[in-house]
N, C-alpha and C positions, 0 to 999 in steps of 0.2 A: 549366674550372669557374669558375662566376660567384662574385664576392665577395658575400656576403649582409650585409657590415657597411657598405655605402652607406647614407646617410641616407634615400633613396628606398626601398630595400629594407627597412629597419627599420621605416620607416613603414607599408608595405604589409602586412608581417608583423604588427605591432600592430593594424592594422585587422582583419585576419581573426581574430585572437585575441580582439578584442573582441566581433566579429559572432558568432563561435562561441560564446562566453561568454553573450552575451544570448540566443541561440537556447536554449542549455542552461537558463538561468533561467527563460525563458518557458515552455519545455516542462515543467519541473519544476513551476511554479507552476500551469500547467493540470491536470496530471495529479493534483496533491495537491488542488487545489480541487474537482475533480469525479472522485473516484476511482471512481465507479459507472458512468462512460460506458465504460470499458475493460475491465471485468471480464465473466466468463463464470459467470453464477450456477450453472448446471448444474454446471460443474466445480468450482466453489466449494463446492457441496453435497457432492459426493463427496469433496474433500479434507478438509472439516470432518468427516465421518462418519468417515473413516480415520483423521485425526490429532488431533482436538480432543475429540470427544464422550466418549471414555473418561476424559479427564483432567477435563472439566467434570462428568461424571456423578460422580466421586470425590470432588468437592467438596460435594455435597449428601447428607444423610441419606437421602433417599427415592431417591436415584440419578438424579433428573432434571436433568440439567446444563443443559437449556434454560431453567430458571428464572433462570440468570445473566443472559439477555437480557430478562427481565421488565422492564417501564416503571419499575415501583415500586423495583426492586432495582439496577439498573444505574446505573452513575456516567458512563458515555460520554454526552456531549450534543451532540457535533459529529461530522461525517463525518471530520474530519481526525484526531480523537481515536480513532475506530473504526479507522481505517487504521493509525494508530500502534500500536495495541494488537494488532492483527493480527501487524503485523511484529515486536513485542516478543515475542508467544507464540511465533511461528515461530522467532526467534532464540533465545529461551530453551529451546526444545524440540529445538534442533539440527535442524529441518526444512530439507532442502535446497530450498526453494522458490525459485523465480525471481520477479522483480517481478510478472510476469503472474499467477502463482498466489496471491501475496499480493492482488492486486486481485480475483481470482475469489472468493476467501473473503470478502473485504469487501463485495463485490457481493452475495453470497449472504446475507451477514447483515444487510446493509440491506434487502434485499428481502423476507425473511422476518420480520425482528424490528424493525429500528429505522426504517426509512422515511424517512431524511435525504434532503433534495433534493440 
């Protein structure tokens, strides 16, 4: 069994940790700067209909929850804030969504209502 405590081994191990960390940061920055490139709008529409519409509909006297996305009413002004809101709502409602499903719903909302670049 080799000893990993040699200076050279520690240096190599530190290098790989640094490279792995940088790759993770780069991947995260790309995904969060462009959340709409990875999503599936059709799946997002289905997830939104099944999990979001009833809550949003209950917020409005006329029962039209899509009014929350109206340009005059909404407070979200950037793609990253839209993504953060979808994550917040999913977590707040204990939805067992994976990251891909959050991107799907975010892409659907952007395609249909927000039109962020």
